[in-house]
N, C-alpha and C positions, 0 to 999 in steps of 0.2 A: 320586557321579560320581568315579570314578578319571581325572586331570587331569594335566597335565605339570608334572613333581616330581614326582607322589608314587611311591611305589617299586608294584612292578604284583603284583597280588595270583596271585599260584600255584594251581594248582588242577588237581585227576585229571577225570581225564576217559573217555571212549574213545576211540579212531579209529576215524573213518568208511570203517570196511570190512566187509566180515559177517566179518571174523577175528572181533574183539570183541578191538581190542589197548586194554593199557591205556596212559594215555594222560599223564603229570605236564609240565605247563610248567614246574616247578622244572627237570629235564633237560634244557630247552632256551635256560637263559638261560646265557649266558657263552659259545655259539659262534658269536658275532655278533650282531645285530639280528633281535628278531623281530615281524615285523606280523603283528596279535593284530586277524582282520577278521570280527568280530561280521556276523551278518544274520539276518533275520525266519523264511526256508524256506526251501527248498530245490524248484527245480522252476518258482518263481513267478518272472515277468520282470525285474523288479529286480534282485533276487540271481543271477539268470543273467544278466544283463547282468554286475553286481560281482566275479562272480567268474570269470568267461569273458575278462575284461578282465585281470585278476590275473592270468592264465594267459598272456595275451599280453603279458603284459613281466615274466615270469617268470624270463625270461634277466637283465635288468636287474638284479631284486632280488637275483636271485646271485648277480652280476657283486659286486655292491656288499658281499655275506658275507650279506645275509638271508636267512630263512626266512620263509615266508609259513607261514600258519593259518587256515583262516576257521574261523567256531566259528559254530553253531546249536546252535537246541532238538532237532532232526531224528535218526532212528536211524541209528544207523552200518548199516541195511541203504538205507534212503533216499539217504543223502549218497552212500555205495558206488554208486548206482545214479546218482544225480546225475552225478559224477565221470566214470563211466563215459560216459556219456551227451552229455555235453560236455567231454571231453577232458582233465581237470582233473587235475594232476603230484602239486599238490602238496597237504598234510595237512589234507584239514579233520577235527574235533573235536569230534564228537557229547557237547553238555549235556545232558542230557535232562534230567537232575534243577535243572537251574540254577544250577548253584552259582556258575558262572563267571560267569553272565549278570546273575546276584544281584549277588555281589562288584565286578560291575565299573558297576553301578547302573543296568543297560540293559533289565530286564525289561517289558516291553510285552505287550497282547490287542490287537489286530484282528480285535472280534468280526464285521466284515462277512464275514470270511474261518473265521473260527472258529479263530481262533490267540489263545491265551490262552499265557501264561510263555514269552512269546517275543523274543528278541533284537533290542528298535533295531538301526540300522544302525550299527555304529561300526568306526572303525581303532587302533588303538593302536602306535607304536613303544616298543618297548620293547629298551635296549641290554645289553651285558653285562654290567650290575654291576645289572638287573635294574632300570634305572627309566625312568617313562616320557617319551620325551624328543621325542613327537608324540601326541596326539589330536586326535580329530576326533568329533561325533556329529553322528547328522542331526535337521534338525526336522524333517525329514517323513522315513520310512520308505524313501517311494520316488529317493529322491535319493542319488546317487552320492558318492563322495570323490573330491577330486582325485589323481587319481593319481600327479601332477609330485609334488604336496606332498607327497606318500607316500614317494614316492622320493628328493626330499632330506632328509628325517626320518633315511632311514634311510640312504643319502650322510652325514648328518653326524656318524650317532650311535658 
């Protein structure tokens, strides 16, 4: 599992829009801190709460120079609908192949919901050099991160 002090694994995927735009994390590193917020699945209550909470604080993160990226195994179409329904203005990244989820050591199954190969809820802050300066991984995927701690990590990056 990726932790503070590690080089952040870069990955390619698809932006969560209906346009199927390519995404490469390497292109985002170097322009200020990057917050990678992995979440199990769009439209589930805890994931909605987390993404909406990050949206509510988006101005604070942007003022600190950070970009927020939500990452899940959902399809780009699902993520696009999720953003539209909940007013999410930061990018979501569709990792349907699970490469990023596995590279960060977050793969999990939630059989009761029929979800397999999804991301556990986790947040990583990556600095301009590509080093992880903050990591948080949920003990239980229904838990949410400490948003103040994430913002503090961004401001210290």
